[in-house]
DOVEXFI-961821 format. One line per 5 residues: their letters; for each residue x, y, z negated of C-alpha. Coordinates in nm, 4 decimals. Last residue first. Layout:
BEGIN
a) X:Y:Z  ...
***
This chain:
BEGIN
xxxxx) 7.0590:6.3555:-11.3376  6.9800:6.0628:-11.1054  6.8259:6.2683:-10.8250  6.5224:6.0376:-10.8193  6.4563:6.0890:-11.1908
xxxxx) 6.5080:6.4631:-11.1525  6.2455:6.4711:-10.8752  5.9872:6.2982:-11.0927  6.0538:6.5455:-11.3745  6.0273:6.8371:-11.1309
xxxxx) 5.6763:6.7251:-11.0454  5.4704:6.5967:-10.7518  5.7104:6.4003:-10.5346  5.5754:6.3048:-10.1929  5.6053:5.9360:-10.1162
xxxxx) 5.8534:5.7856:-9.8707  6.1602:5.9163:-10.0505  6.4533:5.8982:-9.8093  6.7437:5.6751:-9.9115  7.0688:5.7840:-9.7523
xxxxx) 7.3178:5.5723:-9.5590  7.6446:5.7385:-9.4681  7.7792:5.6362:-9.1302  8.1565:5.6691:-9.1396  8.4638:5.8220:-8.9791
xxxxx) 8.8178:5.8669:-9.1144  8.7708:5.6122:-9.3912  8.9337:5.6323:-9.7318  8.6141:5.6131:-9.9361  8.3191:5.4827:-9.7321
xxxxx) 8.2004:5.2241:-9.9858  8.2404:5.4698:-10.2752  7.9646:5.6846:-10.1329  7.7283:5.3877:-10.1332  7.8111:5.3092:-10.4976
xxxxx) 7.7699:5.6735:-10.6050  7.4185:5.6700:-10.4658  7.2908:5.8647:-10.1655  6.9736:6.0688:-10.1897  6.7081:6.2034:-9.9536
xxxxx) 6.4162:6.4250:-10.0600  6.1560:6.4781:-9.7882  6.0743:6.8206:-9.6429  6.0251:6.7328:-9.2750  6.3749:6.8506:-9.1774
xxxxx) 6.5185:6.6283:-9.4493  6.6211:6.7526:-9.7941  6.9623:6.6455:-9.9160  7.1408:6.4982:-10.2162  7.4740:6.3179:-10.2537
xxxxx) 7.5937:6.1721:-10.5830  7.9473:6.1151:-10.7072  8.1109:5.9273:-10.9942  8.4726:6.0407:-10.9791  8.7898:5.8620:-10.8623
xxxxx) 8.6852:5.8859:-10.4962  8.6923:6.2656:-10.5118  8.4970:6.3769:-10.2079  8.5517:6.4772:-9.8460  8.3464:6.5714:-9.5407
xxxxx) 8.5375:6.7304:-9.2526  8.3006:6.6619:-8.9599  8.0188:6.7033:-9.2100  8.0926:7.0749:-9.2260  7.8748:7.1634:-8.9249
xxxxx) 7.5676:7.0248:-9.1026  7.6316:7.2402:-9.4087  7.8174:7.0884:-9.7014  7.7501:7.2445:-10.0422  7.9410:7.1443:-10.3545
xxxxx) 7.7406:7.1872:-10.6750  7.9154:7.1966:-11.0117  7.8086:7.1142:-11.3663  8.0825:6.8538:-11.3884  8.0384:6.5199:-11.5664
xxxxx) 7.8796:6.3611:-11.2616  8.0291:6.5000:-10.9443  7.7621:6.6437:-10.7157  7.7657:6.6774:-10.3364  7.4743:6.8701:-10.1855
xxxxx) 7.3766:6.8278:-9.8216  7.2860:7.0885:-9.5624  7.0333:7.1677:-9.2890  6.9321:6.8034:-9.2692  6.8452:6.5875:-8.9668
xxxxx) 6.8845:6.2195:-9.0474  7.0096:5.9778:-8.7831  6.8073:5.6583:-8.7422  6.8403:5.3333:-8.9347  6.4637:5.3571:-9.0035
xxxxx) 6.4804:5.2562:-9.3705  6.8326:5.3594:-9.4781  6.8049:5.6896:-9.2888  7.1545:5.7666:-9.1578  7.3749:6.0699:-9.2176
xxxxx) 7.6820:6.0874:-8.9956  8.0155:6.1632:-9.1607  8.3459:6.2564:-8.9966  8.6148:6.2189:-9.2611  8.8478:6.4263:-9.4759
xxxxx) 9.0488:6.2215:-9.7297  8.9854:6.3556:-10.0759  9.0119:6.6668:-10.2889  8.6926:6.8141:-10.4230  8.5848:7.1410:-10.2557
xxxxx) 8.7261:7.4555:-10.4094  8.6033:7.6053:-10.7353  8.4563:7.9356:-10.8505  8.3769:7.9401:-11.2249  8.0322:8.0521:-11.3274
xxxxx) 7.8247:8.2219:-11.5937  7.5252:8.3170:-11.3824  7.2633:8.5871:-11.3608  6.9555:8.5692:-11.1362  6.7150:8.8604:-11.1006
xxxxx) 6.6397:9.1816:-11.2860  6.9142:9.4397:-11.2865  7.1191:9.5882:-11.5728  7.0966:9.2744:-11.7879  7.3877:9.2772:-12.0325
xxxxx) 7.4523:8.9049:-12.0483  7.6032:8.7361:-12.3540  7.7156:8.3768:-12.3521  7.6224:8.1537:-12.6420  7.7774:7.8457:-12.8004
xxxxx) 7.5851:7.6961:-13.0895  7.7309:7.5189:-13.3923  7.5779:7.1967:-13.5235  7.5064:7.1851:-13.8953  7.1307:7.1918:-13.8399
xxxxx) 7.1249:6.8377:-13.7060  6.7688:6.8156:-13.5741  6.8530:6.5612:-13.3074  7.1259:6.7828:-13.1704  6.9863:6.9095:-12.8391
xxxxx) 6.6228:7.0107:-12.8857  6.5950:7.0399:-13.2632  6.9404:7.1952:-13.2700  6.8522:7.4754:-13.0304  6.5308:7.5518:-13.2123
xxxxx) 6.7067:7.5668:-13.5495  6.9873:7.7760:-13.4050  6.7456:8.0287:-13.2597  6.5410:8.0520:-13.5809  6.8561:8.0949:-13.7894
xxxxx) 6.9848:8.3747:-13.5689  6.6509:8.5538:-13.5630  6.6317:8.5478:-13.9428  6.9944:8.6534:-13.9758  6.9406:8.9808:-13.7912
xxxxx) 7.0382:9.1568:-13.4693  7.1289:8.8349:-13.2869  7.3703:8.9995:-13.0475  7.5043:9.2527:-13.2997  7.5936:8.9758:-13.5411
xxxxx) 7.7631:8.7845:-13.2610  8.0518:9.0301:-13.2877  8.1419:8.8826:-13.6256  8.1315:8.5357:-13.4782  8.3461:8.6584:-13.1914
xxxxx) 8.5952:8.8080:-13.4356  8.6177:8.4840:-13.6286  8.6466:8.2839:-13.3049  8.9279:8.5101:-13.1852  9.1068:8.4786:-13.5188
xxxxx) 9.0813:8.1013:-13.5090  9.2120:8.1017:-13.1515  9.5006:8.3296:-13.2469  9.5803:8.1047:-13.5433  9.5869:7.7967:-13.3230
xxxxx) 9.8008:7.9698:-13.0600  10.0400:8.0880:-13.3305  10.0671:7.7372:-13.4739  10.1484:7.5947:-13.1305  10.4079:7.8694:-13.0822
xxxxx) 10.5557:7.7889:-13.4237  10.5856:7.4210:-13.3401  10.7560:7.4984:-13.0090  10.9945:7.7453:-13.1759  11.0892:7.4921:-13.4422
xxxxx) 11.1767:7.2331:-13.1758  11.3697:7.4901:-12.9714  11.5617:7.6016:-13.2820  11.6569:7.2442:-13.3696  11.7880:7.1915:-13.0148
xxxxx) 11.9796:7.5216:-13.0365  12.1448:7.4218:-13.3614  12.2624:7.0926:-13.2120  12.3956:7.2685:-12.9031  12.5791:7.5213:-13.1218
xxxxx) 12.7465:7.2492:-13.3261  12.8694:7.0794:-13.0084  12.9953:7.4110:-12.8704  13.1869:7.4784:-13.1927  13.3609:7.1399:-13.1735
xxxxx) 13.4643:7.2044:-12.8131  13.5727:7.5644:-12.8911  13.8082:7.4949:-13.1807  14.1333:7.4614:-12.9799  14.0328:7.7527:-12.7544
xxxxx) 13.9821:7.9866:-13.0471  13.6186:8.0905:-13.1017  13.4370:8.4068:-12.9991  13.2056:8.6597:-13.1652  13.1596:8.9707:-12.9545
xxxxx) 13.2809:9.3091:-13.0806  13.1878:9.6742:-13.1115  13.4829:9.8595:-13.2602  13.5148:10.1399:-13.5167  13.8437:10.2790:-13.6447
xxxxx) 13.8470:10.5174:-13.9417  14.1161:10.7435:-14.0939  14.0406:10.9407:-14.4101  14.2275:10.7047:-14.6434  14.2437:10.3844:-14.4387
xxxxx) 13.9208:10.2382:-14.2949  13.8386:9.9639:-14.0389  13.4828:9.9220:-13.9068  13.3736:9.6129:-13.7078  13.0377:9.6335:-13.5349
xxxxx) 12.8998:9.2934:-13.4374  12.7321:9.1700:-13.1173  12.4679:8.9086:-13.0338  12.1713:8.9921:-13.2563  12.0787:9.2947:-13.0457
xxxxx) 12.0234:9.4877:-13.3710  12.3925:9.4720:-13.4564  12.5569:9.2460:-13.7128  12.7688:9.4570:-13.9479  13.1300:9.3832:-14.0515
xxxxx) 13.3349:9.6043:-14.2846  13.7128:9.6331:-14.3166  13.9165:9.7890:-14.5936  14.2565:9.9387:-14.6758  14.4027:9.9216:-14.3247
xxxxx) 14.7776:9.9064:-14.2708  14.7973:10.0962:-13.9440  15.0438:9.9972:-13.6699  14.7943:9.7900:-13.4760  14.5561:10.0886:-13.4632
xxxxx) 14.8010:10.2592:-13.2262  14.6850:10.0143:-12.9552  14.3477:10.1933:-12.9408  14.0857:9.9504:-12.8004  13.8136:10.0929:-12.5810
xxxxx) 13.4701:10.0799:-12.7497  13.1775:10.0042:-12.5170  13.3554:9.8714:-12.2104  13.6315:9.7507:-12.4422  13.4107:9.4894:-12.6038
xxxxx) 13.6595:9.3840:-12.8742  13.6692:9.0142:-12.9700  13.5807:8.9214:-13.3276  13.7398:8.5788:-13.3950  13.6028:8.2555:-13.5386
xxxxx) 13.8509:7.9658:-13.5559  13.6138:7.7203:-13.7256  13.2371:7.7405:-13.6927  12.9555:7.6526:-13.9307  12.9772:7.9784:-14.1284
xxxxx) 12.9051:8.2056:-13.8331  12.5222:8.2050:-13.8417  12.5409:8.2083:-14.2210  12.6841:8.5635:-14.2161  12.6183:8.7103:-14.5603
xxxxx) 12.6344:8.3736:-14.7326  12.9479:8.2787:-14.5371  13.1251:8.5979:-14.6545  13.3790:8.7057:-14.3951  13.7567:8.6781:-14.3449
xxxxx) 13.8521:8.8657:-14.0332  14.0530:8.7410:-13.7365  14.0497:9.0240:-13.4858  14.0403:9.0338:-13.1045  14.2011:9.2162:-12.8149
xxxxx) 14.1371:9.0730:-12.4703  14.3737:8.8855:-12.2372  14.3577:8.5705:-12.4466  13.9831:8.5430:-12.3903  13.8238:8.3551:-12.6798
xxxxx) 13.5727:8.0824:-12.5885  13.2042:8.1610:-12.6244  12.9560:8.0976:-12.9053  12.5831:8.1611:-12.8718  12.4363:8.2807:-13.1989
xxxxx) 12.1462:8.0530:-13.2887  11.8014:8.1662:-13.1745  11.5942:8.3757:-13.4134  11.2717:8.2575:-13.5717  11.0488:8.4962:-13.7636
xxxxx) 10.9102:8.3188:-14.0689  10.5539:8.1875:-14.0523  10.2985:8.3810:-14.2577  10.0447:8.4148:-13.9755  9.7191:8.5505:-14.1135
xxxxx) 9.3806:8.4388:-13.9782  9.1292:8.7223:-13.9381  8.8070:8.6661:-14.1248  8.5901:8.9416:-13.9775  8.3025:8.9481:-14.2155
xxxxx) 7.9290:8.9904:-14.1549  7.8930:8.6804:-13.9388  7.9059:8.4449:-14.2339  7.8620:8.1088:-14.0657  7.5909:7.8801:-14.1975
xxxxx) 7.4441:7.7892:-13.8590  7.7718:7.8539:-13.6780  7.7914:8.0782:-13.3718  8.0598:8.0262:-13.1098  8.0713:8.3122:-12.8599
xxxxx) 8.1922:8.2148:-12.5125  8.3553:8.4740:-12.2933  8.2824:8.5928:-11.9404  8.5085:8.8073:-11.7234  8.2989:9.0709:-11.5524
xxxxx) 8.0454:9.1483:-11.2797  8.1360:8.9499:-10.9675  7.8539:8.9901:-10.7171  7.7123:8.6683:-10.5690  7.6156:8.6710:-10.2034
xxxxx) 7.3138:8.7131:-9.9823  7.3725:9.0883:-9.9334  7.0024:9.1471:-10.0057  6.9662:8.8580:-10.2521  7.2442:8.9944:-10.4731
xxxxx) 7.2993:8.7161:-10.7274  7.4766:8.8517:-11.0356  7.8000:8.6943:-11.1591  7.9654:8.6641:-11.5026  8.2957:8.4765:-11.5101
xxxxx) 8.4006:8.1383:-11.6516  8.7349:7.9956:-11.7676  8.6535:8.0560:-12.1359  8.5425:7.7012:-12.2204  8.2864:7.6977:-12.5029
xxxxx) 8.0556:7.4626:-12.3153  7.6863:7.3716:-12.3229  7.5630:7.7305:-12.3217  7.2829:7.9130:-12.5036  7.2130:8.2524:-12.3484
xxxxx) 7.2448:8.5673:-12.5573  7.0414:8.7976:-12.3319  7.0493:9.1757:-12.3578  6.8132:9.4142:-12.1819  6.9369:9.7503:-12.0604
xxxxx) 6.8204:10.0775:-12.2205  6.9812:10.3688:-12.0289  6.9686:10.1683:-11.7045  6.5913:10.1141:-11.7453  6.5502:9.7760:-11.5786
xxxxx) 6.3070:9.7618:-11.2874  5.9474:9.6421:-11.2717  5.7626:9.4124:-11.0337  5.3876:9.4669:-10.9775  5.1202:9.2145:-11.0778
xxxxx) 4.9633:9.4453:-11.3336  5.3021:9.4851:-11.5018  5.5932:9.2557:-11.4238  5.9408:9.1779:-11.5541  6.2070:8.9439:-11.4140
xxxxx) 6.4676:8.7104:-11.5648  6.6615:8.4269:-11.4040  6.9271:8.2412:-11.5993  7.2394:8.0356:-11.5396  7.4642:7.8273:-11.7619
xxxxx) 7.8288:7.7221:-11.7752  7.8227:7.6755:-11.3987  8.0674:7.5309:-11.1481  8.0328:7.7313:-10.8288  8.1612:7.6499:-10.4809
xxxxx) 8.4021:7.8816:-10.3028  8.3986:8.0053:-9.9438  8.6981:8.2066:-9.8290  8.6807:8.5194:-9.6132  8.7963:8.7508:-9.8911
xxxxx) 8.5341:8.6096:-10.1294  8.2277:8.4085:-10.0371  8.0544:8.2328:-10.3269  7.8527:7.9161:-10.2759  7.5942:7.7966:-10.5263
xxxxx) 7.2721:7.8984:-10.3552  6.9703:7.8643:-10.5888  6.7093:7.6329:-10.4395  6.5239:7.5852:-10.7687  6.5392:7.2063:-10.7294
xxxxx) 6.9149:7.2202:-10.6742  6.9800:7.4340:-10.9825  6.7531:7.2059:-11.1859  6.9394:6.8943:-11.0691  7.2836:7.0501:-11.1214
xxxxx) 7.2296:7.1103:-11.4902  7.1889:7.4065:-11.7254  6.9405:7.6280:-11.5431  6.7336:7.8816:-11.7337  6.3923:8.0488:-11.6930
xxxxx) 6.2298:8.3808:-11.7818  5.9275:8.5833:-11.6746  5.8685:8.8907:-11.8910  5.5127:9.0235:-11.8730  5.4611:9.3850:-11.9790
xxxxx) 5.1923:9.5416:-12.1943  5.1762:9.9192:-12.2236  5.4252:10.1889:-12.1333  5.6769:10.1975:-11.8490  5.9426:10.4663:-11.8199
xxxxx) 5.9043:10.6315:-11.4799  6.1417:10.5545:-11.1938  5.8790:10.5587:-10.9177  5.8855:10.1780:-10.8812  5.8218:10.1394:-11.2551
xxxxx) 6.0913:10.1511:-11.5202  6.1448:9.9131:-11.8124  6.3528:9.9053:-12.1338  6.1587:10.1709:-12.3219  6.2371:10.0153:-12.6607
xxxxx) 6.5008:9.7478:-12.6336  6.4363:9.3898:-12.5132  6.6484:9.1155:-12.6716  6.6223:8.7682:-12.5191  6.7664:8.5015:-12.7495
xxxxx) 6.8636:8.1608:-12.6136  6.7950:7.8701:-12.8492  6.7244:7.6239:-12.5676  6.3472:7.6708:-12.6065  6.3718:8.0466:-12.5449
xxxxx) 6.3642:8.2826:-12.8431  6.2063:8.6223:-12.7834  6.2963:8.9646:-12.9167  6.1199:9.3025:-12.9183  6.0510:9.6258:-12.7369
xxxxx) 5.8251:9.8956:-12.8856  5.7269:10.0907:-12.5738  5.7135:9.7912:-12.3413  5.4614:9.6044:-12.5567  5.5214:9.2332:-12.5016
xxxxx) 5.3984:8.9234:-12.3224  5.6442:8.6387:-12.2655  5.6181:8.4030:-11.9672  5.8292:8.0872:-11.9426  5.9096:8.0285:-11.5788
xxxxx) 5.8782:7.6922:-11.4073  6.1598:7.5126:-11.2299  6.0218:7.4341:-10.8839  5.8294:7.1626:-10.7033  5.5335:7.2357:-10.4725
xxxxx) 5.7252:7.1754:-10.1497  6.0786:7.0602:-10.2133  6.3649:7.2951:-10.1210  6.2843:7.5730:-10.3729  6.3846:7.8954:-10.1948
xxxxx) 6.6289:8.1600:-10.3129  6.7351:8.3411:-9.9954  6.3707:8.3546:-9.8834  6.2900:8.1818:-9.5580  6.3071:8.3887:-9.2391
xxxxx) 6.6582:8.2912:-9.1373  6.5892:7.9180:-9.1617  6.2547:7.9305:-8.9863  6.4174:8.1316:-8.7113  6.6845:7.8664:-8.6596
xxxxx) 6.4234:7.5893:-8.6562  6.2554:7.7522:-8.3581  5.8983:7.8855:-8.3398  5.9937:8.2470:-8.4067  6.2753:8.2292:-8.1527
xxxxx) 6.0725:8.2861:-7.8356  5.8790:8.5838:-7.9679  6.1956:8.7385:-8.1139  6.3672:8.6953:-7.7799  6.0909:8.8864:-7.6030
xxxxx) 6.1004:9.1661:-7.8589  6.4819:9.1856:-7.8517  6.4972:9.1690:-7.4731  6.2392:9.4424:-7.4351  6.4043:9.6620:-7.6961
xxxxx) 6.7473:9.6134:-7.5426  6.6089:9.6983:-7.1987  6.4637:10.0186:-7.3440  6.7976:10.1101:-7.5040  6.9759:10.0506:-7.1763
xxxxx) 6.7157:10.2627:-7.0008  6.7717:10.5500:-7.2412  7.1449:10.5292:-7.1740  7.0948:10.5269:-6.7987  6.8441:10.8128:-6.8088
xxxxx) 7.1009:11.0292:-6.9885  7.3267:10.9981:-6.6879  7.6811:10.8656:-6.6553  7.5832:10.5108:-6.5509  7.3632:10.6611:-6.2792
xxxxx) 7.6537:10.8112:-6.0893  7.6079:11.1897:-6.0468  7.3863:11.1513:-5.8504  7.0691:10.9565:-5.8602  6.9392:10.6024:-5.8127
xxxxx) 6.6020:10.5617:-5.9833  6.4703:10.3298:-6.2558  6.1720:10.4335:-6.4674  5.9364:10.2262:-6.2564  6.1291:9.9171:-6.3677
xxxxx) 6.0055:9.9579:-6.7284  5.6397:9.9679:-6.6339  5.6827:9.6537:-6.4282  5.8745:9.4853:-6.7116  5.5781:9.5076:-6.9562
xxxxx) 5.7171:9.2374:-7.1899  5.7410:9.4554:-7.5033  5.3765:9.5562:-7.4839  5.2766:9.1948:-7.4285  5.4642:9.0922:-7.7405
xxxxx) 5.2972:9.3491:-7.9601  4.9508:9.2504:-7.8256  5.0227:8.8829:-7.8918  5.0893:8.9719:-8.2548  5.4385:8.9580:-8.4011
xxxxx) 5.4890:8.7418:-8.7104  5.4917:8.9072:-9.0583  5.8358:8.8679:-9.2206  5.8315:8.6336:-9.5168  5.8315:8.7560:-9.8753
xxxxx) 6.0202:8.6703:-10.1913  6.0453:8.9839:-10.4017  6.3785:9.0512:-10.5704  6.4541:9.3189:-10.8265  6.7007:9.5991:-10.8810
xx) 6.7508:9.6681:-10.5148  7.0979:9.7639:-10.3995
***
């Protein structure tokens, strides 16, 4: 796998190359009928290869002017609108000393000493340019042309992002690689603290996203003390379920023993309690009936359900493991008491589980905040990042917390905190895209469905429009780029008009004037 991506188009074949490949007369002179059968000779196999070369070269010449070739020859990450892209921020640094940079969202980029290698694998010295950009909304992702589908086990998923970044490094116009022994670290600001996301890296050679690891959000407070791990303590008592009472079996041996209600509160509520011998564990000795015992002791066992009964007389001892049962005439009343106890126990258990989850979350946040110390390296950097973040997103409110997601950058390129999702649920329909001005069919390679409120992009290729569907209860937008490079959009209102149909013409507004900036494009996209 390459450690960096260079966008380049394949050089077209020259007329001389094509003519060489189309010299069929020269090829046919190599044919001759011989024995053994020609298909078993070396000449046959060489001829097949030659034919393949001729066909491939000729086909290549014919395809280069087709739309299909244009599609395959464009870079995997390609801004869809001519002249509009999400610009990089460029940082200049000394490769030998490393350093830190704060992006305008509050993201911190930490570069270690000797973090770069050249194409020959040598550690880079001197000035290096770091090119960096982020994507936090569907409009910017769309305008950058970043693919948001993820193929796994033959299934296509669509990404919902918690934040995405692209980082590359250059020296004298040449791309650099990450030094694997000194990887870069990025603490990227995120707009959500949800922990449903994973870390992915975009492999532009395989044209798919590589799953890297489970992601986690780190919540950093402006005045938080990140030097201590304040672990929440759970002082709640351990809950045990009430002892389940069963009816006495007349065929089994049992004892009526007077017990201390304070020592055995779990039994005190019941009348007619008996200790019934479990003869699979301790067979009953009928001779014990004849003994006048001096003392008896009862101990509740570790399983919480059985009791050990020990009888003593002089040097003689009888030990039985027993179950607690109730006389038949007292069973109905005992069962009612048990049911009431069990309901109380379930209520207490639910409350305790909720408390445990809250304490676990608080502990996790405390530990994450403590871990954040190593991300930000020092308090000065942390405060500067938070201040910048809050000036941009919180109206200068310095008390706002910041959520960051940490990326260990082992390869330059695009990294994403994403959650794979399926297409929105809705009634599938056959959709035809229509230009609202000309009333003619629109030709688009694919369309993008966006649900407002979700940072997700759902991609429908032309072949998928026979099964187009969307969530009619959400506010949706549809974006596309026409075959002549114009931006086309469909409003939520127009999408809502076709909800529930099995076939529909979907009217899209095509921008008549060329857009010049990303800001203009965002305004048209409605994000």
